C-alpha positions in Angstrom: 11.8 7.9 -15.8 10.2 10.8 -14.2 6.9 10.1 -11.9 4.6 11.8 -14.3 5.7 9.6 -17.0 4.9 6.3 -15.3 1.8 7.5 -14.2 0.8 8.8 -17.6 2.0 5.4 -19.0 0.3 3.2 -16.2 -3.1 5.4 -17.1 -2.6 4.4 -20.9 -2.0 0.7 -20.1 -5.0 0.3 -17.4 -7.5 2.7 -19.8 -8.4 -0.5 -22.1 -8.8 -2.7 -19.0 -10.9 -0.2 -17.3 -12.9 0.3 -20.4 -13.5 -3.5 -20.7 -14.6 -3.7 -17.2 -16.4 -0.6 -17.0 -19.9 -2.2 -17.3 -19.7 -4.9 -14.7 -18.0 -2.3 -12.4 -20.9 0.3 -12.7 -23.3 -2.7 -12.3 -21.4 -3.6 -8.8 -21.3 -0.2 -7.5 -25.0 0.2 -8.7 -25.6 -3.0 -6.5 -23.9 -1.6 -3.5 -25.5 1.9 -3.7 -28.7 0.0 -4.0 -28.3 -2.1 -1.1 -27.0 0.6 1.0 -29.7 3.0 0.3 -33.2 2.2 1.0 -35.1 2.5 -2.4 -36.5 6.1 -2.9 
């Protein structure tokens, strides 16, 4: 199996998980940014 195929297969497997976790990930990233930067 070529490396490129492994990467594509991994992306296909991970994509639904990423979509499912996207909401909470966006919230946590937004929280980190808001904590680091003073409110503009």
